[in-house]
DSSP file (Angstrom, degrees, kcal/mol; ACC not computed):
  #  RESIDUE AA STRUCTURE BP1 BP2  ACC     N-H-->O    O-->H-N    N-H-->O    O-->H-N    TCO  KAPPA ALPHA  PHI   PSI    X-CA   Y-CA   Z-CA
    1    1 A M              0   0    0      0, 0.0     2,-0.0     0, 0.0     0, 0.0   0.000 360.0 360.0 360.0 133.9  -44.1   31.2   25.2
    2    2 A G     >  -     0   0    0      1,-0.1     4,-2.2     4,-0.0     5,-0.2  -0.262 360.0-109.3 -75.0 162.7  -42.6   33.4   27.9
    3    3 A F  H  > S+     0   0    0      1,-0.2     4,-2.8     2,-0.2     5,-0.2   0.888 117.5  54.2 -58.1 -40.4  -39.0   34.4   28.1
    4    4 A R  H  > S+     0   0    0      1,-0.2     4,-2.4     2,-0.2    -1,-0.2   0.920 109.1  46.8 -64.5 -42.8  -38.3   32.2   31.0
    5    5 A A  H  > S+     0   0    0      2,-0.2     4,-2.3     1,-0.2    -1,-0.2   0.874 112.5  50.8 -65.4 -37.0  -39.6   29.1   29.2
    6    6 A L  H  X S+     0   0    0     -4,-2.2     4,-2.6     1,-0.2    -2,-0.2   0.931 111.1  47.9 -66.6 -45.4  -37.6   29.9   26.1
    7    7 A L  H  X S+     0   0    0     -4,-2.8     4,-2.4     2,-0.2    -2,-0.2   0.883 111.4  50.1 -66.1 -36.9  -34.4   30.3   28.2
    8    8 A V  H  X S+     0   0    0     -4,-2.4     4,-2.4     2,-0.2    -1,-0.2   0.932 111.9  49.4 -57.6 -47.3  -35.1   27.0   30.0
    9    9 A G  H  X S+     0   0    0     -4,-2.3     4,-2.4     2,-0.2    -2,-0.2   0.912 111.4  48.1 -59.5 -47.4  -35.6   25.3   26.6
   10   10 A M  H  X S+     0   0    0     -4,-2.6     4,-2.7     1,-0.2    -1,-0.2   0.923 112.4  48.5 -61.4 -46.2  -32.4   26.8   25.2
   11   11 A L  H  X S+     0   0    0     -4,-2.4     4,-2.4     1,-0.2    -1,-0.2   0.894 109.7  51.7 -64.0 -39.1  -30.3   25.8   28.2
   12   12 A A  H  X S+     0   0    0     -4,-2.4     4,-2.1     2,-0.2    -1,-0.2   0.927 110.7  49.5 -64.1 -43.1  -31.8   22.2   28.1
   13   13 A G  H  X S+     0   0    0     -4,-2.4     4,-2.2     1,-0.2    -2,-0.2   0.918 111.1  48.7 -62.5 -42.3  -30.8   22.0   24.4
   14   14 A L  H  X S+     0   0    0     -4,-2.7     4,-2.9     2,-0.2    -1,-0.2   0.894 109.5  52.9 -61.1 -41.2  -27.3   23.3   25.2
   15   15 A G  H  X S+     0   0    0     -4,-2.4     4,-2.2     1,-0.2    -1,-0.2   0.884 109.5  48.7 -61.3 -41.2  -27.0   20.7   28.0
   16   16 A L  H  X S+     0   0    0     -4,-2.1     4,-2.2     2,-0.2    -1,-0.2   0.900 110.8  50.4 -69.4 -40.1  -28.0   18.0   25.5
   17   17 A A  H  X S+     0   0    0     -4,-2.2     4,-1.6     2,-0.2    -2,-0.2   0.919 112.9  46.3 -61.8 -44.7  -25.4   19.2   23.0
   18   18 A F  H  < S+     0   0    0     -4,-2.9    -2,-0.2     2,-0.2    -1,-0.2   0.897 110.8  52.5 -63.3 -38.9  -22.7   19.2   25.6
   19   19 A A  H  < S+     0   0    0     -4,-2.2    -2,-0.2     1,-0.2    -1,-0.2   0.875 111.6  46.4 -66.0 -37.8  -23.7   15.8   26.8
   20   20 A Q  H  < S-     0   0    0     -4,-2.2   105,-0.3    -5,-0.1    -1,-0.2   0.784 112.3-133.3 -72.1 -27.8  -23.4   14.5   23.3
   21   21 A G     <  -     0   0    0     -4,-1.6   104,-0.7    -5,-0.2     2,-0.4   0.508   5.3-113.3  80.5 133.2  -20.1   16.2   22.9
   22   22 A L  E     -A  124   0A   0    102,-0.2     2,-0.7    -4,-0.1   102,-0.2  -0.832  19.7-139.5 -97.0 134.8  -19.0   18.3   19.9
   23   23 A V  E     +A  123   0A   0    100,-4.4   100,-1.6    -2,-0.4    99,-0.2  -0.872  26.4 170.3 -96.1 115.3  -16.2   17.0   17.8
   24   24 A K  S    S-     0   0    0     -2,-0.7     2,-0.2     1,-0.4    -1,-0.1  -0.176  70.3 -24.5-116.4  36.8  -13.9   19.9   16.9
   25   25 A G        -     0   0    0     98,-0.1    -1,-0.4    48,-0.1     2,-0.4  -0.538  66.6-121.2 134.9 160.1  -11.2   17.8   15.4
   26   26 A L  B     -B   72   0B   0     46,-2.3    46,-2.6    -2,-0.2    48,-0.1  -0.983   6.8-142.7-132.8 145.2  -10.0   14.2   15.7
   27   27 A T     >  -     0   0    0     -2,-0.4     4,-2.3    44,-0.2     5,-0.2  -0.627  37.7-107.9 -88.6 158.8   -6.7   12.5   16.6
   28   28 A P  H  > S+     0   0    0      0, 0.0     4,-2.4     0, 0.0     5,-0.1   0.889 122.3  52.3 -55.3 -37.4   -5.7    9.4   14.7
   29   29 A G  H  > S+     0   0    0      2,-0.2     4,-2.1     1,-0.2     5,-0.1   0.882 108.6  49.2 -65.8 -37.3   -6.5    7.4   17.8
   30   30 A E  H  > S+     0   0    0      2,-0.2     4,-2.3     1,-0.2    -1,-0.2   0.873 110.3  51.6 -68.8 -35.5  -10.0    8.9   18.1
   31   31 A L  H  X S+     0   0    0     -4,-2.3     4,-2.5     2,-0.2    -2,-0.2   0.928 108.3  51.5 -66.8 -43.3  -10.6    8.2   14.4
   32   32 A E  H  X S+     0   0    0     -4,-2.4     4,-2.3     1,-0.2    -2,-0.2   0.923 110.1  49.8 -60.3 -42.6   -9.6    4.5   14.9
   33   33 A G  H  X S+     0   0    0     -4,-2.1     4,-2.6     1,-0.2    -1,-0.2   0.906 110.9  49.0 -61.5 -41.5  -12.0    4.3   17.8
   34   34 A L  H  X S+     0   0    0     -4,-2.3     4,-1.7     2,-0.2    -2,-0.2   0.892 109.6  51.7 -67.8 -37.9  -14.8    5.8   15.8
   35   35 A L  H  X>S+     0   0    0     -4,-2.5     5,-2.4     2,-0.2     4,-0.5   0.912 112.5  46.3 -61.5 -44.1  -14.1    3.4   12.9
   36   36 A R  H ><5S+     0   0    0     -4,-2.3     3,-1.1     1,-0.2    -2,-0.2   0.914 110.0  53.2 -64.8 -41.6  -14.3    0.4   15.3
   37   37 A E  H 3<5S+     0   0    0     -4,-2.6    -1,-0.2     1,-0.3    -2,-0.2   0.840 110.5  48.0 -60.4 -32.9  -17.5    1.8   16.9
   38   38 A M  H 3<5S-     0   0    0     -4,-1.7    -1,-0.3    -5,-0.2    -2,-0.2   0.543 114.5-118.8 -84.6  -7.9  -19.0    2.0   13.4
   39   39 A G  T <<5 +     0   0    0     -3,-1.1     2,-0.6    -4,-0.5    -3,-0.2   0.722  61.2 150.4  76.5  23.2  -17.9   -1.6   12.6
   40   40 A L      < -     0   0    0     -5,-2.4    -1,-0.3    -6,-0.2     2,-0.1  -0.791  41.7-136.5 -91.7 122.8  -15.8   -0.5    9.6
   41   41 A G        +     0   0    0     -2,-0.6    12,-2.8    12,-0.5     2,-0.3  -0.481  36.1 161.4 -74.4 148.1  -12.8   -2.6    8.9
   42   42 A Y  E     -C   52   0B   0     10,-0.3     2,-0.4    -2,-0.1    10,-0.2  -0.986  35.7-136.9-160.1 164.7   -9.6   -0.7    8.2
   43   43 A E  E     -C   51   0B   0      8,-1.9     8,-3.0    -2,-0.3     2,-0.5  -0.998  27.4-127.2-128.2 133.8   -5.8   -0.8    7.9
   44   44 A K  E     +C   50   0B   0     -2,-0.4     6,-0.3     6,-0.2     3,-0.1  -0.713  29.7 175.7 -80.6 126.2   -3.7    2.1    9.3
   45   45 A R  E     -     0   0B   0      4,-3.1     2,-0.3    -2,-0.5     5,-0.2   0.388  60.5 -29.4-115.9   2.0   -1.4    3.2    6.4
   46   46 A G  E >  S-C   49   0B   0      3,-1.1     3,-1.8     0, 0.0     2,-0.7  -0.930  95.2 -41.0 167.1 178.5    0.3    6.2    8.0
   47   47 A E  T 3  S-     0   0    0      1,-0.3    17,-0.1    -2,-0.3     3,-0.1  -0.519 131.6  -6.1 -68.2 109.0   -0.2    8.9   10.6
   48   48 A G  T 3  S+     0   0    0     -2,-0.7    16,-2.7     1,-0.2     2,-0.4   0.655 113.4 108.8  82.0  13.4   -3.8   10.0   10.0
   49   49 A L  E <   +CD  46  63B   0     -3,-1.8    -4,-3.1    14,-0.2    -3,-1.1  -0.988  40.1 170.8-131.9 125.6   -4.2    7.8    6.9
   50   50 A F  E     -CD  44  62B   0     12,-2.7    12,-2.8    -2,-0.4     2,-0.6  -0.958  26.4-142.7-133.6 146.6   -6.4    4.7    6.8
   51   51 A L  E     -CD  43  61B   0     -8,-3.0    -8,-1.9    -2,-0.3    10,-0.2  -0.959  24.2-141.4-109.0 118.9   -7.6    2.3    4.1
   52   52 A L  E     -CD  42  60B   0      8,-3.2     2,-0.9    -2,-0.6     8,-0.6  -0.499   8.2-133.4 -78.4 149.1  -11.2    1.1    4.7
   53   53 A K        +     0   0    0    -12,-2.8   -12,-0.5    -2,-0.2     2,-0.3  -0.815  43.5 156.6-105.3  91.3  -12.0   -2.5    3.9
   54   54 A L        -     0   0    0     -2,-0.9     6,-0.1     3,-0.2   -14,-0.0  -0.835  43.0-131.8-116.5 153.6  -15.3   -2.2    2.0
   55   55 A E  S    S+     0   0    0     -2,-0.3    -1,-0.1     1,-0.1    -2,-0.0   0.884  94.2  41.9 -74.1 -41.0  -16.7   -4.7   -0.5
   56   56 A K  S    S+     0   0    0     94,-0.0     2,-0.2     3,-0.0    -1,-0.1   0.857  98.5  65.2 -88.8 -37.5  -17.6   -2.6   -3.5
   57   57 A A  S    S-     0   0    0      1,-0.1    -3,-0.2    79,-0.1     3,-0.2  -0.551  71.0-133.1 -92.0 155.2  -14.9    0.0   -4.1
   58   58 A L  S    S-     0   0    0     22,-0.8     2,-0.4     1,-0.3    23,-0.1   0.963  91.4  -0.1 -67.0 -51.6  -11.3   -0.7   -5.2
   59   59 A K  E     - E   0  80B   0     21,-0.9    21,-2.2    -6,-0.1     2,-0.5  -0.997  59.4-175.5-141.3 133.1   -9.8    1.6   -2.6
   60   60 A V  E     -DE  52  79B   0     -8,-0.6    -8,-3.2    -2,-0.4     2,-0.3  -0.944  16.7-169.5-129.0 114.0  -11.5    3.8    0.0
   61   61 A W  E     -DE  51  78B   0     17,-2.8    17,-2.1    -2,-0.5     2,-0.5  -0.751  13.2-156.5-101.9 145.7   -9.1    6.0    2.0
   62   62 A V  E     -DE  50  77B   0    -12,-2.8   -12,-2.7    -2,-0.3     2,-0.4  -0.992  18.2-176.7-119.3 130.2   -9.7    8.1    5.1
   63   63 A E  E     -DE  49  76B   0     13,-2.6    13,-2.7    -2,-0.5     2,-0.4  -0.989  19.1-147.3-131.7 133.6   -7.3   11.0    5.7
   64   64 A L  E     + E   0  75B   0    -16,-2.7     2,-0.3    -2,-0.4    11,-0.2  -0.832  29.2 169.5 -95.2 136.9   -7.0   13.5    8.5
   65   65 A D  E     + E   0  74B   0      9,-2.6     9,-1.7    -2,-0.4     8,-0.5  -0.822  46.5  51.2-140.6 177.2   -5.8   17.0    7.5
   66   66 A W  E    S+     0   0B   0     -2,-0.3     7,-1.6     6,-0.2     2,-0.4   0.930  75.9 178.4  53.9  51.1   -5.5   20.5    8.9
   67   67 A C  E     + E   0  72B   0      5,-0.2     2,-0.4    -3,-0.2     5,-0.3  -0.693  18.3 173.3 -93.5 133.2   -3.7   19.0   11.9
   68   68 A E  E >  S- E   0  71B   0      3,-2.5     3,-1.7    -2,-0.4     0, 0.0  -0.978  73.8 -11.4-136.6 122.9   -2.2   21.1   14.7
   69   69 A E  T 3  S-     0   0    0     -2,-0.4     3,-0.1     1,-0.3    -1,-0.1   0.863 129.3 -53.2  55.9  40.6   -0.8   19.5   17.8
   70   70 A G  T 3  S+     0   0    0      1,-0.2     2,-0.5   -43,-0.0    -1,-0.3   0.317 117.0 105.8  83.6  -7.5   -2.1   16.1   16.9
   71   71 A R  E <   - E   0  68B   0     -3,-1.7    -3,-2.5   -44,-0.1     2,-0.4  -0.923  56.6-153.2-111.3 129.9   -5.7   17.2   16.5
   72   72 A C  E     -BE  26  67B   0    -46,-2.6   -46,-2.3    -2,-0.5    -5,-0.2  -0.857  13.5-161.0-111.6 135.9   -7.0   17.4   12.9
   73   73 A G  E    S+     0   0B   0     -7,-1.6    46,-3.5    -8,-0.5    47,-0.8   0.417  73.8  53.9 -94.3  -2.1   -9.8   19.6   11.7
   74   74 A L  E     -FE 118  65B   0     -9,-1.7    -9,-2.6    44,-0.2     2,-0.5  -0.998  54.9-169.0-138.6 134.3  -10.7   17.8    8.4
   75   75 A V  E     -FE 117  64B   0     42,-2.2    42,-2.3    -2,-0.4     2,-0.4  -0.993  15.0-168.7-121.4 130.5  -11.5   14.3    7.6
   76   76 A A  E     -FE 116  63B   0    -13,-2.7   -13,-2.6    -2,-0.5     2,-0.4  -0.922   9.6-157.1-121.7 141.2  -11.6   13.3    3.9
   77   77 A L  E     -FE 115  62B   0     38,-2.8    38,-2.1    -2,-0.4     2,-0.4  -0.965  13.6-177.6-117.2 135.2  -12.9   10.2    2.3
   78   78 A Y  E     -FE 114  61B   0    -17,-2.1   -17,-2.8    -2,-0.4     2,-0.4  -0.999   9.8-167.4-133.4 131.3  -11.6    9.1   -1.2
   79   79 A A  E     -FE 113  60B   0     34,-2.7    34,-2.0    -2,-0.4     2,-0.3  -0.983  13.3-151.7-121.3 133.3  -12.6    6.1   -3.3
   80   80 A G  E     +FE 112  59B   0    -21,-2.2   -21,-0.9    -2,-0.4   -22,-0.8  -0.781  16.5 173.1-106.7 144.9  -10.6    5.1   -6.3
   81   81 A F  E     -F  111   0B   0     30,-3.0    30,-1.8    -2,-0.3     2,-0.2  -0.948  38.8 -95.0-142.0 159.3  -11.7    3.4   -9.5
   82   82 A R        -     0   0    0     -2,-0.3    28,-0.1    28,-0.2    27,-0.0  -0.556  29.2-141.5 -70.3 143.7  -10.3    2.4  -12.9
   83   83 A K    >   +     0   0    0     -2,-0.2     3,-3.1    26,-0.2    -1,-0.1   0.571  48.0 144.1 -84.2  -8.3  -11.0    5.0  -15.5
   84   84 A D  T 3  S-     0   0    0      1,-0.3     3,-0.1     3,-0.0    -2,-0.1  -0.012  80.6  -7.1 -39.8 117.7  -11.7    2.5  -18.3
   85   85 A G  T 3  S+     0   0    0      1,-0.2     2,-0.6     0, 0.0    -1,-0.3   0.458  98.4 129.4  76.9   3.8  -14.4    3.9  -20.5
   86   86 A V    <   -     0   0    0     -3,-3.1    -1,-0.2     4,-0.0     2,-0.2  -0.809  46.8-148.2 -93.9 124.4  -15.2    6.9  -18.2
   87   87 A S     >  -     0   0    0     -2,-0.6     4,-1.8     1,-0.1     5,-0.1  -0.479  23.1-119.4 -86.9 158.6  -15.3   10.2  -20.1
   88   88 A L  H  > S+     0   0    0      1,-0.2     4,-3.0     2,-0.2     5,-0.2   0.825 116.5  60.6 -63.0 -30.4  -14.4   13.6  -18.9
   89   89 A E  H  > S+     0   0    0      2,-0.2     4,-2.7     1,-0.2    -1,-0.2   0.927 103.0  48.8 -62.1 -43.6  -17.9   14.6  -19.7
   90   90 A Q  H  > S+     0   0    0      2,-0.2     4,-2.1     1,-0.2    -2,-0.2   0.906 113.0  48.0 -61.3 -40.8  -19.2   12.0  -17.2
   91   91 A I  H  X S+     0   0    0     -4,-1.8     4,-2.1     2,-0.2    12,-0.3   0.939 113.0  47.6 -65.5 -46.2  -16.8   13.3  -14.5
   92   92 A N  H  X S+     0   0    0     -4,-3.0     4,-2.1     1,-0.2    -2,-0.2   0.889 109.0  54.4 -62.8 -38.2  -17.8   16.9  -15.2
   93   93 A R  H  X S+     0   0    0     -4,-2.7     4,-2.4    -5,-0.2     5,-0.2   0.926 106.8  52.0 -62.4 -42.5  -21.5   16.0  -15.1
   94   94 A W  H  X S+     0   0    0     -4,-2.1     4,-2.2     1,-0.2    -2,-0.2   0.948 110.9  47.4 -53.8 -49.7  -21.0   14.4  -11.6
   95   95 A N  H  < S+     0   0    0     -4,-2.1    -1,-0.2     1,-0.2    -2,-0.2   0.854 113.9  47.3 -66.2 -34.1  -19.4   17.6  -10.4
   96   96 A R  H  < S+     0   0    0     -4,-2.1    -1,-0.2     1,-0.2    -2,-0.2   0.880 119.6  38.4 -69.0 -38.9  -22.2   19.7  -11.8
   97   97 A E  H  < S+     0   0    0     -4,-2.4     2,-0.4    -5,-0.2    -2,-0.2   0.640 104.3  72.3 -94.5 -16.8  -25.0   17.6  -10.4
   98   98 A R     <  -     0   0    0     -4,-2.2     0, 0.0    -5,-0.2     0, 0.0  -0.862  59.0-161.2-104.9 133.8  -23.6   16.6   -7.0
   99   99 A R  S    S+     0   0    0     -2,-0.4    -1,-0.1     1,-0.1    -4,-0.0   0.917  80.1  22.7 -78.3 -46.8  -23.4   19.1   -4.2
  100  100 A F  S    S+     0   0    0     15,-0.0    16,-0.4     2,-0.0     2,-0.1   0.833 110.1  58.8-100.3 -36.6  -20.9   17.7   -1.7
  101  101 A S        -     0   0    0     14,-0.1     2,-0.3    -7,-0.1    14,-0.2  -0.435  61.9-156.6 -92.3 166.8  -18.6   15.2   -3.4
  102  102 A R  E     -G  114   0B   0     12,-2.1    12,-2.6    -2,-0.1     2,-0.3  -0.992   2.9-149.2-142.5 150.0  -16.3   15.8   -6.3
  103  103 A A  E     +G  113   0B   0     -2,-0.3     2,-0.3   -12,-0.3    10,-0.2  -0.896  25.1 153.5-118.4 150.0  -14.7   13.5   -8.9
  104  104 A Y  E     -G  112   0B   0      8,-2.1     8,-2.7    -2,-0.3     2,-0.5  -0.981  41.5-110.0-164.0 167.0  -11.4   13.9  -10.7
  105  105 A L  E     -G  111   0B   0     -2,-0.3     6,-0.2     6,-0.2     2,-0.1  -0.907  35.2-140.5-104.8 134.0   -8.5   12.2  -12.4
  106  106 A D    >   -     0   0    0      4,-2.6     3,-2.2    -2,-0.5    -1,-0.0  -0.239  38.2 -84.2 -82.6-179.2   -5.2   12.2  -10.5
  107  107 A E  T 3  S+     0   0    0      1,-0.3    -1,-0.1     2,-0.1    -2,-0.0   0.706 130.9  53.2 -61.6 -19.8   -1.8   12.6  -12.1
  108  108 A D  T 3  S-     0   0    0      2,-0.1    -1,-0.3     0, 0.0     3,-0.1   0.431 120.6-106.8 -92.5  -0.2   -1.7    8.9  -13.0
  109  109 A G  S <  S+     0   0    0     -3,-2.2     2,-0.2     1,-0.3   -26,-0.2   0.544  71.6 145.3  87.1   9.5   -5.1    9.0  -14.7
  110  110 A D        -     0   0    0    -28,-0.1    -4,-2.6   -27,-0.1     2,-0.4  -0.537  48.3-124.2 -77.8 146.3   -6.9    7.2  -11.9
  111  111 A L  E     +FG  81 105B   0    -30,-1.8   -30,-3.0    -6,-0.2     2,-0.3  -0.798  33.3 178.1 -97.1 130.8  -10.5    8.2  -11.2
  112  112 A W  E     -FG  80 104B   0     -8,-2.7    -8,-2.1    -2,-0.4     2,-0.4  -0.950  21.3-161.1-130.8 148.9  -11.4    9.3   -7.7
  113  113 A V  E     +FG  79 103B   0    -34,-2.0   -34,-2.7    -2,-0.3     2,-0.3  -0.996  24.5 179.1-125.0 137.5  -14.5   10.6   -5.9
  114  114 A E  E     -FG  78 102B   0    -12,-2.6   -12,-2.1    -2,-0.4     2,-0.3  -0.928  18.1-170.5-139.8 159.2  -14.0   12.4   -2.6
  115  115 A W  E     -F   77   0B   0    -38,-2.1   -38,-2.8    -2,-0.3     2,-0.3  -0.977  11.2-156.5-151.1 136.6  -15.9   14.1    0.1
  116  116 A E  E     -F   76   0B   0    -16,-0.4     2,-0.4    -2,-0.3   -40,-0.2  -0.883   4.8-156.9-119.3 150.4  -14.6   16.2    3.0
  117  117 A L  E     -F   75   0B   0    -42,-2.3   -42,-2.2    -2,-0.3     2,-0.6  -0.986  13.2-145.5-127.2 118.8  -16.0   17.1    6.5
  118  118 A D  E     +F   74   0B   0     -2,-0.4   -44,-0.2   -44,-0.2     3,-0.2  -0.737  19.9 175.4 -82.9 120.6  -14.8   20.2    8.3
  119  119 A L    >   +     0   0    0    -46,-3.5     3,-1.4    -2,-0.6     4,-0.2   0.469  50.3 100.6-102.4  -4.9  -14.7   19.6   12.0
  120  120 A T  T 3  S+     0   0    0    -47,-0.8    -1,-0.1     1,-0.3   -46,-0.1   0.789  85.9  42.4 -61.7 -33.2  -13.2   22.9   13.1
  121  121 A E  T 3  S-     0   0    0     -3,-0.2    -1,-0.3   -48,-0.1   -97,-0.1   0.575 123.7 -97.5 -91.0  -6.4  -16.4   24.7   14.2
  122  122 A G    <   -     0   0    0     -3,-1.4     2,-0.3   -99,-0.2   -98,-0.2   0.360  41.2-168.6 100.2 128.5  -17.7   21.5   15.9
  123  123 A V  E     -A   23   0A   0   -100,-1.6  -100,-4.4    -4,-0.2   -98,-0.1  -0.930  32.1 -98.1-139.8 162.3  -20.1   18.7   14.8
  124  124 A S  E  >  -A   22   0A   0     -2,-0.3     4,-1.7  -102,-0.2     3,-0.4  -0.433  31.0-114.4 -79.9 158.5  -21.7   15.9   16.8
  125  125 A R  H  > S+     0   0    0   -104,-0.7     4,-2.5  -105,-0.3     5,-0.2   0.874 119.2  59.3 -57.2 -37.6  -20.3   12.4   16.8
  126  126 A E  H  > S+     0   0    0      1,-0.2     4,-2.6     2,-0.2    -1,-0.2   0.859 101.7  53.4 -61.5 -36.5  -23.5   11.3   15.0
  127  127 A T  H  > S+     0   0    0     -3,-0.4     4,-2.2     2,-0.2    -1,-0.2   0.897 107.9  49.2 -67.8 -38.1  -22.7   13.8   12.2
  128  128 A V  H  X S+     0   0    0     -4,-1.7     4,-1.9     2,-0.2    -2,-0.2   0.931 112.7  47.8 -63.5 -45.1  -19.3   12.2   11.7
  129  129 A K  H  X S+     0   0    0     -4,-2.5     4,-2.5     1,-0.2    -2,-0.2   0.918 111.1  51.3 -61.4 -41.5  -20.8    8.7   11.6
  130  130 A E  H  X S+     0   0    0     -4,-2.6     4,-3.4     1,-0.2     5,-0.3   0.882 105.5  56.9 -63.7 -39.2  -23.5    9.9    9.1
  131  131 A F  H  X S+     0   0    0     -4,-2.2     4,-1.8     1,-0.2    -1,-0.2   0.931 110.8  42.3 -57.4 -47.2  -20.7   11.4    6.9
  132  132 A F  H  X S+     0   0    0     -4,-1.9     4,-2.6     2,-0.2     5,-0.3   0.919 115.6  50.0 -64.8 -44.5  -19.1    7.9    6.7
  133  133 A R  H  X S+     0   0    0     -4,-2.5     4,-3.0     1,-0.2     5,-0.4   0.935 111.0  48.1 -61.5 -47.3  -22.4    6.2    6.2
  134  134 A L  H  X>S+     0   0    0     -4,-3.4     5,-2.5     1,-0.2     4,-1.8   0.896 114.6  46.1 -63.9 -39.6  -23.5    8.5    3.4
  135  135 A F  I  <>S+     0   0    0     -4,-1.8     5,-2.4    -5,-0.3    -1,-0.2   0.948 120.1  37.8 -66.7 -47.6  -20.2    8.2    1.6
  136  136 A T  I  <5S+     0   0    0     -4,-2.6    -2,-0.2    -5,-0.2    -3,-0.2   0.853 128.3  31.9 -75.4 -35.9  -20.0    4.4    1.9
  137  137 A E  I  <5S+     0   0    0     -4,-3.0    -3,-0.2    -5,-0.3    -2,-0.2   0.644 135.5  15.2-101.6 -15.9  -23.6    3.6    1.4
  138  138 A T  I  X5S+     0   0    0     -4,-1.8     4,-2.2    -5,-0.4     5,-0.2   0.736 121.6  45.7-120.7 -54.8  -24.8    6.3   -1.0
  139  139 A T  I  ><S+     0   0    0     -5,-2.5     4,-2.6     2,-0.2     5,-0.2   0.923 115.0  46.2 -63.8 -48.1  -22.1    8.3   -2.7
  140  140 A I  H  ><S+     0   0    0     -5,-2.4     4,-2.7    -6,-0.2     5,-0.2   0.958 115.0  44.7 -67.3 -49.8  -19.9    5.3   -3.7
  141  141 A P  H  > S+     0   0    0      0, 0.0     4,-1.9     0, 0.0    -1,-0.2   0.906 116.2  47.8 -59.1 -38.6  -22.8    3.2   -5.1
  142  142 A T  H  X S+     0   0    0     -4,-2.2     4,-2.6     2,-0.2    -2,-0.2   0.904 112.5  48.6 -64.1 -42.0  -24.3    6.2   -6.9
  143  143 A F  H  X S+     0   0    0     -4,-2.6     4,-2.2    -5,-0.2     5,-0.2   0.909 109.3  53.1 -67.0 -41.2  -20.9    7.1   -8.4
  144  144 A M  H  X>S+     0   0    0     -4,-2.7     5,-2.9     1,-0.2     4,-0.7   0.882 111.4  46.1 -59.8 -38.5  -20.3    3.5   -9.5
  145  145 A E  H ><5S+     0   0    0     -4,-1.9     3,-0.6    -5,-0.2    -2,-0.2   0.919 109.6  55.3 -66.4 -43.3  -23.7    3.6  -11.3
  146  146 A H  H 3<5S+     0   0    0     -4,-2.6    -2,-0.2     1,-0.2    -1,-0.2   0.868 116.4  35.6 -58.2 -38.9  -22.9    6.9  -12.8
  147  147 A I  H 3<5S-     0   0    0     -4,-2.2    -1,-0.2    -5,-0.1    -2,-0.2   0.481 111.1-116.3 -96.6  -1.5  -19.6    5.7  -14.3
  148  148 A G  T <<5 +     0   0    0     -4,-0.7     2,-0.4    -3,-0.6    -3,-0.2   0.858  58.3 158.5  72.1  35.7  -20.8    2.2  -15.1
  149  149 A F      < +     0   0    0     -5,-2.9    -1,-0.2    -6,-0.2    -2,-0.1  -0.769  18.3 178.9 -98.0 133.4  -18.4    0.5  -12.8
  150  150 A S              0   0    0     -2,-0.4   -94,-0.0     1,-0.0    -5,-0.0  -0.996 360.0 360.0-131.4 132.3  -19.1   -3.0  -11.5
  151  151 A P              0   0    0      0, 0.0    -1,-0.0     0, 0.0    -2,-0.0   0.480 360.0 360.0 -64.0 360.0  -16.6   -4.7   -9.2
């Protein structure tokens, strides 16, 4: 392939990326719009804090962090569960075997699994949507199975 064809291909790819738009942070209003677009029910619980209305998990929180001038560079998802019968060995095994999410006990002894997405360098809107989809449709059910939780 000649240099000219390569350059045209690269520019076309950049044009597509710009057309799709890179997300380099979200405002709370933009996050609300994205949640509505994805058909996810939610309640706003504070500035940059939302409670998702999902069927299976007890609590699924969405939190915006690393905020400057109203735009936040990090979106975090957290799902909470009762710890009943879950050992520290099970929690540690999850953390050893899973690459992106992490599980822990909070100061009240509640069990959480969380996953964060750094937006600061820019990601596509589809990446943000996939982040939500993977957490709600894959991570939560897999974690529930791992800890033997049934709603």
